[in-house]
PDB file of N, CA, C, O and CB in Angstrom:
ATOM      1  N   UNK A   1      19.266 231.005 114.303  1.00  0.00           N
ATOM      2  CA  UNK A   1      20.182 229.874 114.117  1.00  0.00           C
ATOM      3  C   UNK A   1      21.244 230.208 113.126  1.00  0.00           C
ATOM      4  O   UNK A   1      22.406 229.831 113.281  1.00  0.00           O
ATOM      5  CB  UNK A   1      19.439 228.637 113.668  1.00  0.00           C
ATOM      6  N   UNK A   2      20.813 230.971 112.029  1.00  0.00           N
ATOM      7  CA  UNK A   2      21.703 231.278 110.908  1.00  0.00           C
ATOM      8  C   UNK A   2      22.862 232.144 111.401  1.00  0.00           C
ATOM      9  O   UNK A   2      24.016 231.941 111.023  1.00  0.00           O
ATOM     10  CB  UNK A   2      20.929 231.997 109.764  1.00  0.00           C
ATOM     11  N   UNK A   3      22.524 233.120 112.261  1.00  0.00           N
ATOM     12  CA  UNK A   3      23.610 233.938 112.837  1.00  0.00           C
ATOM     13  C   UNK A   3      24.597 233.238 113.589  1.00  0.00           C
ATOM     14  O   UNK A   3      25.790 233.528 113.500  1.00  0.00           O
ATOM     15  CB  UNK A   3      23.100 234.924 113.672  1.00  0.00           C
ATOM     16  N   UNK A   4      24.131 232.263 114.379  1.00  0.00           N
ATOM     17  CA  UNK A   4      25.031 231.484 115.192  1.00  0.00           C
ATOM     18  C   UNK A   4      26.002 230.725 114.264  1.00  0.00           C
ATOM     19  O   UNK A   4      27.199 230.646 114.538  1.00  0.00           O
ATOM     20  CB  UNK A   4      24.238 230.506 116.112  1.00  0.00           C
ATOM     21  N   UNK A   5      25.465 230.174 113.170  1.00  0.00           N
ATOM     22  CA  UNK A   5      26.308 229.420 112.221  1.00  0.00           C
ATOM     23  C   UNK A   5      27.248 230.371 111.493  1.00  0.00           C
ATOM     24  O   UNK A   5      28.442 230.083 111.412  1.00  0.00           O
ATOM     25  CB  UNK A   5      25.434 228.640 111.195  1.00  0.00           C
ATOM     26  N   UNK A   6      26.791 231.432 110.987  1.00  0.00           N
ATOM     27  CA  UNK A   6      27.607 232.350 110.243  1.00  0.00           C
ATOM     28  C   UNK A   6      28.805 232.867 110.999  1.00  0.00           C
ATOM     29  O   UNK A   6      29.917 232.916 110.474  1.00  0.00           O
ATOM     30  CB  UNK A   6      26.794 233.472 109.807  1.00  0.00           C
ATOM     31  N   UNK A   7      28.556 233.269 112.293  1.00  0.00           N
ATOM     32  CA  UNK A   7      29.624 233.878 113.060  1.00  0.00           C
ATOM     33  C   UNK A   7      30.429 232.996 113.941  1.00  0.00           C
ATOM     34  O   UNK A   7      31.312 233.452 114.667  1.00  0.00           O
ATOM     35  CB  UNK A   7      29.089 234.890 113.854  1.00  0.00           C
ATOM     36  N   UNK A   8      30.123 231.707 113.882  1.00  0.00           N
ATOM     37  CA  UNK A   8      30.814 230.775 114.805  1.00  0.00           C
ATOM     38  C   UNK A   8      31.295 229.499 114.129  1.00  0.00           C
ATOM     39  O   UNK A   8      31.311 228.454 114.778  1.00  0.00           O
ATOM     40  CB  UNK A   8      29.894 230.405 115.950  1.00  0.00           C
ATOM     41  N   UNK A   9      31.677 229.530 112.888  1.00  0.00           N
ATOM     42  CA  UNK A   9      32.057 228.352 112.136  1.00  0.00           C
ATOM     43  C   UNK A   9      33.147 227.578 112.881  1.00  0.00           C
ATOM     44  O   UNK A   9      32.989 226.377 113.099  1.00  0.00           O
ATOM     45  CB  UNK A   9      32.532 228.745 110.729  1.00  0.00           C
ATOM     46  N   UNK A  10      34.203 228.199 113.262  1.00  0.00           N
ATOM     47  CA  UNK A  10      35.321 227.520 113.948  1.00  0.00           C
ATOM     48  C   UNK A  10      34.972 226.969 115.311  1.00  0.00           C
ATOM     49  O   UNK A  10      35.422 225.893 115.705  1.00  0.00           O
ATOM     50  CB  UNK A  10      36.464 228.459 114.097  1.00  0.00           C
ATOM     51  N   UNK A  11      34.133 227.753 116.046  1.00  0.00           N
ATOM     52  CA  UNK A  11      33.669 227.222 117.393  1.00  0.00           C
ATOM     53  C   UNK A  11      32.774 226.085 117.244  1.00  0.00           C
ATOM     54  O   UNK A  11      32.798 225.218 118.117  1.00  0.00           O
ATOM     55  CB  UNK A  11      32.949 228.278 118.208  1.00  0.00           C
ATOM     56  N   UNK A  12      31.941 225.969 116.191  1.00  0.00           N
ATOM     57  CA  UNK A  12      31.095 224.884 115.931  1.00  0.00           C
ATOM     58  C   UNK A  12      31.911 223.586 115.687  1.00  0.00           C
ATOM     59  O   UNK A  12      31.634 222.518 116.233  1.00  0.00           O
ATOM     60  CB  UNK A  12      30.216 225.213 114.761  1.00  0.00           C
ATOM     61  N   UNK A  13      32.908 223.761 114.844  1.00  0.00           N
ATOM     62  CA  UNK A  13      33.781 222.597 114.578  1.00  0.00           C
ATOM     63  C   UNK A  13      34.500 222.124 115.817  1.00  0.00           C
ATOM     64  O   UNK A  13      34.566 220.927 116.095  1.00  0.00           O
ATOM     65  CB  UNK A  13      34.802 222.933 113.509  1.00  0.00           C
ATOM     66  N   UNK A  14      35.041 223.079 116.563  1.00  0.00           N
ATOM     67  CA  UNK A  14      35.804 222.766 117.814  1.00  0.00           C
ATOM     68  C   UNK A  14      34.817 222.148 118.802  1.00  0.00           C
ATOM     69  O   UNK A  14      35.149 221.165 119.464  1.00  0.00           O
ATOM     70  CB  UNK A  14      36.501 224.081 118.445  1.00  0.00           C
ATOM     71  N   UNK A  15      33.640 222.691 118.910  1.00  0.00           N
ATOM     72  CA  UNK A  15      32.627 222.208 119.870  1.00  0.00           C
ATOM     73  C   UNK A  15      32.215 220.740 119.561  1.00  0.00           C
ATOM     74  O   UNK A  15      31.993 219.924 120.456  1.00  0.00           O
ATOM     75  CB  UNK A  15      31.366 223.139 119.830  1.00  0.00           C
ATOM     76  N   UNK A  16      32.130 220.471 118.274  1.00  0.00           N
ATOM     77  CA  UNK A  16      31.677 219.084 117.905  1.00  0.00           C
ATOM     78  C   UNK A  16      32.845 218.113 118.138  1.00  0.00           C
ATOM     79  O   UNK A  16      32.684 217.004 118.647  1.00  0.00           O
ATOM     80  CB  UNK A  16      31.184 219.010 116.369  1.00  0.00           C
ATOM     81  N   UNK A  17      34.017 218.591 117.740  1.00  0.00           N
ATOM     82  CA  UNK A  17      35.266 217.655 117.970  1.00  0.00           C
ATOM     83  C   UNK A  17      35.408 217.355 119.445  1.00  0.00           C
ATOM     84  O   UNK A  17      35.653 216.205 119.811  1.00  0.00           O
ATOM     85  CB  UNK A  17      36.662 218.339 117.444  1.00  0.00           C
ATOM     86  N   UNK A  18      35.260 218.373 120.325  1.00  0.00           N
ATOM     87  CA  UNK A  18      35.512 218.200 121.728  1.00  0.00           C
ATOM     88  C   UNK A  18      34.358 217.911 122.583  1.00  0.00           C
ATOM     89  O   UNK A  18      34.531 217.722 123.787  1.00  0.00           O
ATOM     90  CB  UNK A  18      36.130 219.328 122.221  1.00  0.00           C
ATOM     91  N   UNK A  19      33.138 217.859 122.028  1.00  0.00           N
ATOM     92  CA  UNK A  19      31.882 217.661 122.691  1.00  0.00           C
ATOM     93  C   UNK A  19      31.665 218.747 123.733  1.00  0.00           C
ATOM     94  O   UNK A  19      31.280 218.459 124.866  1.00  0.00           O
ATOM     95  CB  UNK A  19      31.827 216.282 123.325  1.00  0.00           C
ATOM     96  N   UNK A  20      31.912 219.996 123.350  1.00  0.00           N
ATOM     97  CA  UNK A  20      31.732 221.134 124.111  1.00  0.00           C
ATOM     98  C   UNK A  20      30.887 222.224 123.366  1.00  0.00           C
ATOM     99  O   UNK A  20      30.904 223.404 123.714  1.00  0.00           O
ATOM    100  CB  UNK A  20      33.064 221.645 124.500  1.00  0.00           C
ATOM    101  N   UNK A  21      30.187 221.773 122.375  1.00  0.00           N
ATOM    102  CA  UNK A  21      29.481 222.718 121.470  1.00  0.00           C
ATOM    103  C   UNK A  21      28.512 223.679 122.240  1.00  0.00           C
ATOM    104  O   UNK A  21      28.538 224.895 122.048  1.00  0.00           O
ATOM    105  CB  UNK A  21      28.673 221.906 120.401  1.00  0.00           C
ATOM    106  N   UNK A  22      27.703 223.107 123.072  1.00  0.00           N
ATOM    107  CA  UNK A  22      26.725 223.894 123.744  1.00  0.00           C
ATOM    108  C   UNK A  22      27.376 224.845 124.828  1.00  0.00           C
ATOM    109  O   UNK A  22      26.830 225.897 125.157  1.00  0.00           O
ATOM    110  CB  UNK A  22      25.694 222.955 124.380  1.00  0.00           C
ATOM    111  N   UNK A  23      28.486 224.445 125.321  1.00  0.00           N
ATOM    112  CA  UNK A  23      29.222 225.292 126.351  1.00  0.00           C
ATOM    113  C   UNK A  23      29.838 226.442 125.580  1.00  0.00           C
ATOM    114  O   UNK A  23      29.753 227.579 126.045  1.00  0.00           O
ATOM    115  CB  UNK A  23      30.376 224.451 127.164  1.00  0.00           C
ATOM    116  N   UNK A  24      30.478 226.208 124.385  1.00  0.00           N
ATOM    117  CA  UNK A  24      31.127 227.167 123.626  1.00  0.00           C
ATOM    118  C   UNK A  24      30.209 228.246 123.094  1.00  0.00           C
ATOM    119  O   UNK A  24      30.557 229.422 122.989  1.00  0.00           O
ATOM    120  CB  UNK A  24      31.811 226.521 122.561  1.00  0.00           C
ATOM    121  N   UNK A  25      28.991 227.770 122.758  1.00  0.00           N
ATOM    122  CA  UNK A  25      28.009 228.688 122.151  1.00  0.00           C
ATOM    123  C   UNK A  25      26.898 229.198 123.112  1.00  0.00           C
ATOM    124  O   UNK A  25      25.879 229.763 122.712  1.00  0.00           O
ATOM    125  CB  UNK A  25      27.358 227.990 120.985  1.00  0.00           C
ATOM    126  N   UNK A  26      27.187 228.948 124.419  1.00  0.00           N
ATOM    127  CA  UNK A  26      26.133 229.252 125.436  1.00  0.00           C
ATOM    128  C   UNK A  26      25.538 230.629 125.324  1.00  0.00           C
ATOM    129  O   UNK A  26      24.315 230.768 125.367  1.00  0.00           O
ATOM    130  CB  UNK A  26      26.693 229.101 126.815  1.00  0.00           C
ATOM    131  N   UNK A  27      26.354 231.656 125.181  1.00  0.00           N
ATOM    132  CA  UNK A  27      25.852 232.992 125.144  1.00  0.00           C
ATOM    133  C   UNK A  27      25.042 233.270 123.828  1.00  0.00           C
ATOM    134  O   UNK A  27      23.979 233.890 123.855  1.00  0.00           O
ATOM    135  CB  UNK A  27      27.023 233.968 125.284  1.00  0.00           C
ATOM    136  N   UNK A  28      25.609 232.771 122.660  1.00  0.00           N
ATOM    137  CA  UNK A  28      24.886 232.912 121.442  1.00  0.00           C
ATOM    138  C   UNK A  28      23.601 232.154 121.468  1.00  0.00           C
ATOM    139  O   UNK A  28      22.624 232.619 120.881  1.00  0.00           O
ATOM    140  CB  UNK A  28      25.706 232.479 120.310  1.00  0.00           C
ATOM    141  N   UNK A  29      23.535 231.056 122.086  1.00  0.00           N
ATOM    142  CA  UNK A  29      22.305 230.251 122.121  1.00  0.00           C
ATOM    143  C   UNK A  29      21.289 231.017 123.026  1.00  0.00           C
ATOM    144  O   UNK A  29      20.103 231.066 122.701  1.00  0.00           O
ATOM    145  CB  UNK A  29      22.595 228.752 122.676  1.00  0.00           C
ATOM    146  N   UNK A  30      21.730 231.585 124.107  1.00  0.00           N
ATOM    147  CA  UNK A  30      20.787 232.320 124.965  1.00  0.00           C
ATOM    148  C   UNK A  30      20.219 233.565 124.226  1.00  0.00           C
ATOM    149  O   UNK A  30      19.051 233.905 124.413  1.00  0.00           O
ATOM    150  CB  UNK A  30      21.496 232.754 126.293  1.00  0.00           C
ATOM    151  N   UNK A  31      21.026 234.232 123.403  1.00  0.00           N
ATOM    152  CA  UNK A  31      20.559 235.337 122.658  1.00  0.00           C
ATOM    153  C   UNK A  31      19.521 234.875 121.635  1.00  0.00           C
ATOM    154  O   UNK A  31      18.477 235.504 121.464  1.00  0.00           O
ATOM    155  CB  UNK A  31      21.715 236.042 121.993  1.00  0.00           C
ATOM    156  N   UNK A  32      19.830 233.754 120.954  1.00  0.00           N
ATOM    157  CA  UNK A  32      18.929 233.242 119.972  1.00  0.00           C
ATOM    158  C   UNK A  32      17.602 232.747 120.532  1.00  0.00           C
ATOM    159  O   UNK A  32      16.527 232.911 119.953  1.00  0.00           O
ATOM    160  CB  UNK A  32      19.584 232.166 119.248  1.00  0.00           C
ATOM    161  N   UNK A  33      17.754 232.138 121.687  1.00  0.00           N
ATOM    162  CA  UNK A  33      16.417 231.609 122.426  1.00  0.00           C
ATOM    163  C   UNK A  33      15.630 232.814 122.830  1.00  0.00           C
ATOM    164  O   UNK A  33      14.406 232.796 122.702  1.00  0.00           O
ATOM    165  CB  UNK A  33      16.727 230.681 123.810  1.00  0.00           C
ATOM    166  N   UNK A  34      16.242 233.847 123.304  1.00  0.00           N
ATOM    167  CA  UNK A  34      15.480 235.028 123.743  1.00  0.00           C
ATOM    168  C   UNK A  34      14.741 235.642 122.583  1.00  0.00           C
ATOM    169  O   UNK A  34      13.579 236.031 122.704  1.00  0.00           O
ATOM    170  CB  UNK A  34      16.403 236.071 124.383  1.00  0.00           C
ATOM    171  N   UNK A  35      15.450 235.731 121.406  1.00  0.00           N
ATOM    172  CA  UNK A  35      14.845 236.307 120.164  1.00  0.00           C
ATOM    173  C   UNK A  35      13.673 235.358 119.736  1.00  0.00           C
ATOM    174  O   UNK A  35      12.584 235.817 119.392  1.00  0.00           O
ATOM    175  CB  UNK A  35      15.965 236.452 118.962  1.00  0.00           C
ATOM    176  N   UNK A  36      13.921 234.117 119.769  1.00  0.00           N
ATOM    177  CA  UNK A  36      12.866 233.110 119.393  1.00  0.00           C
ATOM    178  C   UNK A  36      11.620 233.360 120.292  1.00  0.00           C
ATOM    179  O   UNK A  36      10.511 233.514 119.780  1.00  0.00           O
ATOM    180  CB  UNK A  36      13.413 231.578 119.578  1.00  0.00           C
ATOM    181  N   UNK A  37      11.813 233.397 121.615  1.00  0.00           N
ATOM    182  CA  UNK A  37      10.742 233.498 122.532  1.00  0.00           C
ATOM    183  C   UNK A  37       9.959 234.775 122.395  1.00  0.00           C
ATOM    184  O   UNK A  37       8.746 234.794 122.607  1.00  0.00           O
ATOM    185  CB  UNK A  37      11.248 233.369 123.876  1.00  0.00           C
ATOM    186  N   UNK A  38      10.649 235.856 122.039  1.00  0.00           N
ATOM    187  CA  UNK A  38       9.991 237.137 121.759  1.00  0.00           C
ATOM    188  C   UNK A  38       9.079 237.116 120.513  1.00  0.00           C
ATOM    189  O   UNK A  38       8.095 237.852 120.437  1.00  0.00           O
ATOM    190  CB  UNK A  38      11.045 238.205 121.584  1.00  0.00           C
ATOM    191  N   UNK A  39       9.413 236.298 119.594  1.00  0.00           N
ATOM    192  CA  UNK A  39       8.802 236.260 118.292  1.00  0.00           C
ATOM    193  C   UNK A  39       7.842 235.110 118.054  1.00  0.00           C
ATOM    194  O   UNK A  39       7.243 235.057 116.980  1.00  0.00           O
ATOM    195  CB  UNK A  39       9.842 236.216 117.293  1.00  0.00           C
ATOM    196  N   UNK A  40       7.665 234.229 118.943  1.00  0.00           N
ATOM    197  CA  UNK A  40       6.903 233.087 118.712  1.00  0.00           C
ATOM    198  C   UNK A  40       5.643 233.192 119.634  1.00  0.00           C
ATOM    199  O   UNK A  40       5.728 233.744 120.732  1.00  0.00           O
ATOM    200  CB  UNK A  40       7.751 231.802 118.967  1.00  0.00           C
ATOM    201  N   UNK A  41       4.499 232.666 119.182  1.00  0.00           N
ATOM    202  CA  UNK A  41       3.315 232.668 119.939  1.00  0.00           C
ATOM    203  C   UNK A  41       3.531 231.801 121.152  1.00  0.00           C
ATOM    204  O   UNK A  41       3.929 230.643 121.025  1.00  0.00           O
ATOM    205  CB  UNK A  41       2.141 232.206 119.115  1.00  0.00           C
ATOM    206  N   UNK A  42       3.275 232.344 122.334  1.00  0.00           N
ATOM    207  CA  UNK A  42       3.538 231.612 123.617  1.00  0.00           C
ATOM    208  C   UNK A  42       2.869 230.217 123.616  1.00  0.00           C
ATOM    209  O   UNK A  42       3.418 229.266 124.174  1.00  0.00           O
ATOM    210  CB  UNK A  42       3.004 232.451 124.845  1.00  0.00           C
ATOM    211  N   UNK A  43       1.704 230.106 122.997  1.00  0.00           N
ATOM    212  CA  UNK A  43       1.040 228.751 122.958  1.00  0.00           C
ATOM    213  C   UNK A  43       1.904 227.730 122.194  1.00  0.00           C
ATOM    214  O   UNK A  43       2.001 226.564 122.577  1.00  0.00           O
ATOM    215  CB  UNK A  43      -0.383 228.848 122.271  1.00  0.00           C
ATOM    216  N   UNK A  44       2.492 228.181 121.164  1.00  0.00           N
ATOM    217  CA  UNK A  44       3.388 227.306 120.315  1.00  0.00           C
ATOM    218  C   UNK A  44       4.632 226.934 121.188  1.00  0.00           C
ATOM    219  O   UNK A  44       4.993 225.761 121.291  1.00  0.00           O
ATOM    220  CB  UNK A  44       3.854 228.081 118.922  1.00  0.00           C
ATOM    221  N   UNK A  45       5.246 227.916 121.784  1.00  0.00           N
ATOM    222  CA  UNK A  45       6.452 227.649 122.630  1.00  0.00           C
ATOM    223  C   UNK A  45       6.190 226.665 123.701  1.00  0.00           C
ATOM    224  O   UNK A  45       7.047 225.835 124.006  1.00  0.00           O
ATOM    225  CB  UNK A  45       6.961 228.912 123.263  1.00  0.00           C
ATOM    226  N   UNK A  46       5.009 226.726 124.299  1.00  0.00           N
ATOM    227  CA  UNK A  46       4.677 225.826 125.426  1.00  0.00           C
ATOM    228  C   UNK A  46       4.431 224.386 124.968  1.00  0.00           C
ATOM    229  O   UNK A  46       4.580 223.456 125.761  1.00  0.00           O
ATOM    230  CB  UNK A  46       3.435 226.342 126.165  1.00  0.00           C
ATOM    231  N   UNK A  47       4.067 224.194 123.730  1.00  0.00           N
ATOM    232  CA  UNK A  47       3.747 222.841 123.229  1.00  0.00           C
ATOM    233  C   UNK A  47       4.972 222.036 122.781  1.00  0.00           C
ATOM    234  O   UNK A  47       4.931 220.805 122.768  1.00  0.00           O
ATOM    235  CB  UNK A  47       2.786 222.948 122.070  1.00  0.00           C
ATOM    236  N   UNK A  48       6.015 222.694 122.430  1.00  0.00           N
ATOM    237  CA  UNK A  48       7.132 221.937 121.931  1.00  0.00           C
ATOM    238  C   UNK A  48       8.454 222.575 122.181  1.00  0.00           C
ATOM    239  O   UNK A  48       8.505 223.724 122.620  1.00  0.00           O
ATOM    240  CB  UNK A  48       6.977 221.709 120.514  1.00  0.00           C
ATOM    241  N   UNK A  49       9.502 221.899 121.929  1.00  0.00           N
ATOM    242  CA  UNK A  49      10.895 222.364 122.084  1.00  0.00           C
ATOM    243  C   UNK A  49      11.497 222.647 120.742  1.00  0.00           C
ATOM    244  O   UNK A  49      12.603 222.192 120.449  1.00  0.00           O
ATOM    245  CB  UNK A  49      11.750 221.330 122.832  1.00  0.00           C
ATOM    246  N   UNK A  50      10.771 223.416 119.886  1.00  0.00           N
ATOM    247  CA  UNK A  50      11.188 223.668 118.584  1.00  0.00           C
ATOM    248  C   UNK A  50      12.624 224.228 118.526  1.00  0.00           C
ATOM    249  O   UNK A  50      13.426 223.809 117.692  1.00  0.00           O
ATOM    250  CB  UNK A  50      10.232 224.583 117.950  1.00  0.00           C
ATOM    251  N   UNK A  51      12.927 225.161 119.406  1.00  0.00           N
ATOM    252  CA  UNK A  51      14.255 225.789 119.381  1.00  0.00           C
ATOM    253  C   UNK A  51      15.347 224.783 119.668  1.00  0.00           C
ATOM    254  O   UNK A  51      16.368 224.753 118.981  1.00  0.00           O
ATOM    255  CB  UNK A  51      14.329 226.929 120.390  1.00  0.00           C
ATOM    256  N   UNK A  52      15.141 223.971 120.665  1.00  0.00           N
ATOM    257  CA  UNK A  52      16.106 222.932 121.000  1.00  0.00           C
ATOM    258  C   UNK A  52      16.330 221.897 119.825  1.00  0.00           C
ATOM    259  O   UNK A  52      17.449 221.482 119.523  1.00  0.00           O
ATOM    260  CB  UNK A  52      15.618 222.196 122.271  1.00  0.00           C
ATOM    261  N   UNK A  53      15.207 221.535 119.214  1.00  0.00           N
ATOM    262  CA  UNK A  53      15.276 220.648 118.107  1.00  0.00           C
ATOM    263  C   UNK A  53      16.017 221.289 116.962  1.00  0.00           C
ATOM    264  O   UNK A  53      16.803 220.619 116.293  1.00  0.00           O
ATOM    265  CB  UNK A  53      13.909 220.231 117.688  1.00  0.00           C
ATOM    266  N   UNK A  54      15.800 222.528 116.721  1.00  0.00           N
ATOM    267  CA  UNK A  54      16.560 223.244 115.679  1.00  0.00           C
ATOM    268  C   UNK A  54      18.029 223.297 115.954  1.00  0.00           C
ATOM    269  O   UNK A  54      18.850 223.180 115.044  1.00  0.00           O
ATOM    270  CB  UNK A  54      16.050 224.635 115.529  1.00  0.00           C
ATOM    271  N   UNK A  55      18.370 223.475 117.230  1.00  0.00           N
ATOM    272  CA  UNK A  55      19.824 223.510 117.560  1.00  0.00           C
ATOM    273  C   UNK A  55      20.505 222.188 117.111  1.00  0.00           C
ATOM    274  O   UNK A  55      21.586 222.173 116.522  1.00  0.00           O
ATOM    275  CB  UNK A  55      20.036 223.733 119.124  1.00  0.00           C
ATOM    276  N   UNK A  56      19.814 221.117 117.422  1.00  0.00           N
ATOM    277  CA  UNK A  56      20.488 219.817 117.121  1.00  0.00           C
ATOM    278  C   UNK A  56      20.440 219.603 115.597  1.00  0.00           C
ATOM    279  O   UNK A  56      21.445 219.253 114.977  1.00  0.00           O
ATOM    280  CB  UNK A  56      19.779 218.587 117.895  1.00  0.00           C
ATOM    281  N   UNK A  57      19.283 219.815 115.023  1.00  0.00           N
ATOM    282  CA  UNK A  57      19.089 219.633 113.570  1.00  0.00           C
ATOM    283  C   UNK A  57      20.030 220.439 112.690  1.00  0.00           C
ATOM    284  O   UNK A  57      20.588 219.934 111.716  1.00  0.00           O
ATOM    285  CB  UNK A  57      17.694 219.990 113.213  1.00  0.00           C
ATOM    286  N   UNK A  58      20.201 221.762 113.072  1.00  0.00           N
ATOM    287  CA  UNK A  58      20.919 222.650 112.259  1.00  0.00           C
ATOM    288  C   UNK A  58      22.389 222.743 112.650  1.00  0.00           C
ATOM    289  O   UNK A  58      23.249 222.822 111.772  1.00  0.00           O
ATOM    290  CB  UNK A  58      20.286 223.964 112.307  1.00  0.00           C
ATOM    291  N   UNK A  59      22.699 222.736 113.938  1.00  0.00           N
ATOM    292  CA  UNK A  59      24.142 222.845 114.297  1.00  0.00           C
ATOM    293  C   UNK A  59      24.920 221.553 114.316  1.00  0.00           C
ATOM    294  O   UNK A  59      26.129 221.510 114.089  1.00  0.00           O
ATOM    295  CB  UNK A  59      24.269 223.460 115.626  1.00  0.00           C
ATOM    296  N   UNK A  60      24.153 220.468 114.605  1.00  0.00           N
ATOM    297  CA  UNK A  60      24.896 219.172 114.744  1.00  0.00           C
ATOM    298  C   UNK A  60      24.686 218.221 113.640  1.00  0.00           C
ATOM    299  O   UNK A  60      25.658 217.694 113.097  1.00  0.00           O
ATOM    300  CB  UNK A  60      24.520 218.489 115.990  1.00  0.00           C
ATOM    301  N   UNK A  61      23.469 217.966 113.271  1.00  0.00           N
ATOM    302  CA  UNK A  61      23.117 216.846 112.356  1.00  0.00           C
ATOM    303  C   UNK A  61      23.905 216.845 111.006  1.00  0.00           C
ATOM    304  O   UNK A  61      24.357 215.807 110.522  1.00  0.00           O
ATOM    305  CB  UNK A  61      21.611 216.906 112.052  1.00  0.00           C
ATOM    306  N   UNK A  62      24.034 218.033 110.453  1.00  0.00           N
ATOM    307  CA  UNK A  62      24.638 218.059 109.140  1.00  0.00           C
ATOM    308  C   UNK A  62      26.225 218.087 109.227  1.00  0.00           C
ATOM    309  O   UNK A  62      26.897 218.330 108.225  1.00  0.00           O
ATOM    310  CB  UNK A  62      24.100 219.303 108.362  1.00  0.00           C
ATOM    311  N   UNK A  63      26.745 217.851 110.356  1.00  0.00           N
ATOM    312  CA  UNK A  63      28.192 217.920 110.498  1.00  0.00           C
ATOM    313  C   UNK A  63      28.821 216.590 110.949  1.00  0.00           C
ATOM    314  O   UNK A  63      29.817 216.556 111.671  1.00  0.00           O
ATOM    315  CB  UNK A  63      28.545 219.006 111.480  1.00  0.00           C
ATOM    316  N   UNK A  64      28.208 215.531 110.500  1.00  0.00           N
ATOM    317  CA  UNK A  64      28.670 214.197 110.858  1.00  0.00           C
ATOM    318  C   UNK A  64      30.030 213.880 110.301  1.00  0.00           C
ATOM    319  O   UNK A  64      30.674 212.918 110.720  1.00  0.00           O
ATOM    320  CB  UNK A  64      27.697 213.177 110.392  1.00  0.00           C
ATOM    321  N   UNK A  65      30.467 214.677 109.365  1.00  0.00           N
ATOM    322  CA  UNK A  65      31.835 214.525 108.734  1.00  0.00           C
ATOM    323  C   UNK A  65      32.975 215.034 109.676  1.00  0.00           C
ATOM    324  O   UNK A  65      34.152 214.809 109.395  1.00  0.00           O
ATOM    325  CB  UNK A  65      31.892 215.334 107.358  1.00  0.00           C
ATOM    326  N   UNK A  66      32.624 215.697 110.754  1.00  0.00           N
ATOM    327  CA  UNK A  66      33.657 216.214 111.632  1.00  0.00           C
ATOM    328  C   UNK A  66      33.948 215.110 112.672  1.00  0.00           C
ATOM    329  O   UNK A  66      33.050 214.619 113.355  1.00  0.00           O
ATOM    330  CB  UNK A  66      33.209 217.580 112.321  1.00  0.00           C
ATOM    331  N   UNK A  67      35.255 214.738 112.762  1.00  0.00           N
ATOM    332  CA  UNK A  67      35.645 213.684 113.733  1.00  0.00           C
ATOM    333  C   UNK A  67      35.199 214.130 115.183  1.00  0.00           C
ATOM    334  O   UNK A  67      35.421 215.270 115.592  1.00  0.00           O
ATOM    335  CB  UNK A  67      37.251 213.427 113.673  1.00  0.00           C
ATOM    336  N   UNK A  68      34.618 213.259 115.862  1.00  0.00           N
ATOM    337  CA  UNK A  68      34.181 213.618 117.130  1.00  0.00           C
ATOM    338  C   UNK A  68      34.020 212.344 118.058  1.00  0.00           C
ATOM    339  O   UNK A  68      33.721 211.235 117.615  1.00  0.00           O
ATOM    340  CB  UNK A  68      32.884 214.392 116.990  1.00  0.00           C
ATOM    341  N   UNK A  69      34.242 212.610 119.332  1.00  0.00           N
ATOM    342  CA  UNK A  69      34.074 211.442 120.318  1.00  0.00           C
ATOM    343  C   UNK A  69      32.621 211.251 120.546  1.00  0.00           C
ATOM    344  O   UNK A  69      32.275 210.240 121.156  1.00  0.00           O
ATOM    345  CB  UNK A  69      34.809 211.694 121.725  1.00  0.00           C
ATOM    346  N   UNK A  70      31.696 212.123 120.118  1.00  0.00           N
ATOM    347  CA  UNK A  70      30.252 211.916 120.392  1.00  0.00           C
ATOM    348  C   UNK A  70      29.588 210.986 119.417  1.00  0.00           C
ATOM    349  O   UNK A  70      28.428 210.637 119.634  1.00  0.00           O
ATOM    350  CB  UNK A  70      29.525 213.229 120.371  1.00  0.00           C
ATOM    351  N   UNK A  71      30.262 210.542 118.319  1.00  0.00           N
ATOM    352  CA  UNK A  71      29.740 209.582 117.396  1.00  0.00           C
ATOM    353  C   UNK A  71      30.736 208.579 116.992  1.00  0.00           C
ATOM    354  O   UNK A  71      30.429 207.688 116.200  1.00  0.00           O
ATOM    355  CB  UNK A  71      29.219 210.238 116.228  1.00  0.00           C
TER     356      UNK A  71
END
C-alpha cells in the first residue's frame, strides 16, 4: 500500500475527486494484491478481505479533505 501512495499522489487526488480511484490505480492495486497474496498465509486470506479494507482505510479514509462527489 505504501508504494501505491508514494508513487501515485496525483492520481490518488484525481481519483478521489472524480470517483475513479480504483480505475486509475487498477494495475498498481493488482500488483499489490498479488504481492499480498504471495506473502500471507492462505488461511488468513480466505477468512477476510484485509487487502480491500486496507485499500479503503489507507487510500481513501484519510483524504476526506479532498473535494469529491463521493462524499
